[in-house]
N, C-alpha and C positions, 0 to 999 in steps of 0.2 A: 411754102417751104419747099425745098429742091427736091425732086427723090434722087437716089441712087441709079447708074444706070442699070439695065436689065440685066447684062450678062455681064462678064469679064473683058470680054472679047469687044463689047460698044463704050466699056472705057478703054479700053488699050487705044479704039478710034478717036475717041474724043480727046484724049492726052498726041496723039500724032498730028491730028489736025492743028491743036494747041502749037506744039511745035514746029512746024512748017508756017504758022502763019507768025510766027517772033522774026523778029530781026537777024540779021546773019550775027551781028554781037549780042544780042539777048542770049540767043541759043548756043551760040559758044562758050557763053558765061556759065549758063544753065546746065550743059550737060559737059564740057570737055576740061574748063580751066581748073575747076576744082583739082581736080583726078591728077592733070600734068603737072600744078604747083606742087601738091603732095607728091608728084615724082622727083621735080626737082628737088624740092628739101630734102628727100634721102639721099638723091642723088652728091648733092652738095658733101652732105655727113658721112656717107661711104668715100668717093674720089673714087670711083672704079676704074680701072684700065682701060675698059671699053664702055665707056658712058653713053653711048647710044644705046648699045645692046640693053644694058643696064635697067635705064627708061622704057623701051622698048617693054623688056621683059614685065617690068612693075606695071606698066600700062597692061598688060592682058592678065597678070595675077589678079591686080585691084578692079577690072573692068567686071570681073563676074563676083563681086560681094557685092552690087547693085540691090 
């Protein structure tokens, strides 16, 4: 039976090591692509005058909802 990490910081270190060990494509697919795709879908629906600014603001707003 696997024991949980001794404290939250050791869990964070373990997660960080796992992310660093991933190939580049897998890392992006796991961490960035889902939120970028959501942003692009919102961008297509809204069709704002400044799409780059819209996407940037979307990513900043939604990146904190993790």
